[in-house]
N, C-alpha and C positions, 0 to 999 in steps of 0.2 A: 709356675711362670718360669723364674729362670732357670729348675732345671731342665722345661722343656727346651727351650733356647740352647743350653748346654749341649743338650743331645741335639739339635737340628744342626748346630755348629760342627761338631763332632762329624753327624752324618755326611756334610757335606766337604771332609778334608779337614778341619782346621782343629789345632790342639790346644784344649781350653786349660788353663790351672783358676782357680777361684782364690783371691786374696780378699781378706777380710776389711784389711785395712790400705791404705798409702802404702803406710811404712813397712806392710806383707809385700804389696807389690816391688817396692823400691830392695828388699831382700829378694826377690825370687827372679828381679830384671836381671842382678849384678849378678848372677848365676850365668847367666849367658855370655858375660864378657872375658872370656877367655884370651890370653897371652896371646899377640901376635895377629890379632884377628884385626880387618879394618870395619870400621862404622858408618854408616848414613844415618842422616834424619832428615825424618817430615818435619812440618812444623806443626807444634803438638804441648800446648798449654798443658795438658796431663802429664808429658814427660817431666816439664818443669816442675807443676806440682806434686809428684814425689820424691824431688831430690836428684833424679837422674841426671838431668841435665847439670847438672851444677858435679855429681861423681864422674862423670865422662870426662868431663873439661881436666880433672887431676889426675886420670889415671894414663901414666905416661906409656903405661906397655901395651896400648895398643893404638892405632892411626884413626885420629876422629875425622873425620871431614865434616868441620864444623862452620854450617855460613852464617852462625850466628859471633859466630867472634867478632868484638868491637873492635873497630879501625881498619878491618880491611875492606878494598875495593868493591864494586858493585859487578866486577869482571870476575874479580876470586870468589865474589858469593855465590855466582854461576857455575864456575869452575868446580868448586866443593858440592855440587847440587848435585853437579855432573858423576862426580866422581862416587859420589855416595850410593849412586843407583850403580854402580859395579862393587861393592861393599859386601863383605860377608853376612856382614848383618844390618838390615836397615831396621830404626825403632822410631815407632810411628803411633798415632792412636788414630780411631774410625769415627765418624760422625756419627753414624746412627749402626746398629746391625738389629735386623727384624725378628720376631718370632721366629720366622723360618732358618734361619741362622745365615742371610747375607748381610753382606758389607758392602754400607753405600756412603759414598762419600761428593764432598765435592773440593776443587781446588783453583786459587788462582794461576800459579806459572805451570802445577803441574807433575811436577816431581814426586811427590807424598804420594801424589794416585798410579802414577807410572812406577813406582818402584812398589807397590805393595801386586801391581798386576805381572809386572817381568822384569829382573835384573839382579838383583841381591839372591844370594844364594838363600839365606835365610830374611825373613819377617816377624820382629818383635811387635805386638800391639799391646799396646798398655788403654784400656775403657773402662769406666764408669758406667755402674748400671743405670746411667741418667739418662744415657743411649738407647738403651734399649725401647725400640718401638714397636707396634702391632705387624706394620706392612709398609709396603712402599710409599704409601701416599704420607704415611706420618711420618715416614723418614723423609720425605721432601720438606715435609714442613717446617720437620725439626733444622733439617739443612739452612734454608731459607732464614726462619723466623728464630730460630733459636745459634747454629752455629757460626753462621756467615752474618748476622746482625751483631754478635758480639766481638767478633775478629772487624769489621766495619769499624765497631765503634770505637775498639782498642788502636788499628791503624791509623784512625782519624786522628784520634788523642797524639799520636806518636807524629804523627804529621803537623800538627798545633804546637808541639812541642820545638819544633826544629824550624820554627815560624814559616810554616806551608800553609797550602790554602789545603783543607779537608776535602776528599773530593771520591773519594771512595765510595761505591754504592755496591747493590747485588750485581749491577749491569756489567761493572768492570770488576767485581772481584771475584765472581762464579762462572769462572771459564769453562773446568774441567769436570765433567762428574763420571763417575765408574763405578757398577754393582757387580759384586763378585758373588755369585752362587755356592760355585765350586772352588777346591783350591787342591793342588796334589799334596796329597798326605805330606807332616813333615818340613814343609815349607814354611807357612807361615802358623804360628803361638801365639795364640792370644791370651792375654794376662787379665780376666774379668775381677774387678775390682766394688765391692760393694759398698761401692760411697759415691756420691758425686763429683764426679772429677774433669774439669777442659771442658769445652765450650760443645 
């Protein structure tokens, strides 16, 4: 099944490299970080789980548009998201990949899904095999009952830690949906990890 998914992704214009572990995925991802490039980020637990987010924050030879830096204002946060959409390299994950090799995603503000469609010169997606689904119906089910559900729980817990009312739900977090069936060859690379990663 995995071989068929990879074959279909490649047929649809995506480049795919398989990593047996998240540590191998980290090593592969580092090869994309050429000195002098600008890097944008999409919200991704996977990128954090493989250690790449921490590594990016230590790389002084790149320009990182990091909206997750502690202490920045919401205005600066949004500005960095916009800058990331014109970066040389945009790093994120995908919520679901179908057997046909389609990418299916849902986003709150939209910078992650927008950048996957257009803007950055290069897109790197790091995706655990747990995100492979049969078809669009399974993809939408995964978006709602796995990806969004875990994100809602995470964000509401964070809100409570700040003394705020936990008010996030499917209706106010699932705002922008994308289905990418084909890509211009050479723009989007996928590191497919043989582990369960992210939401």
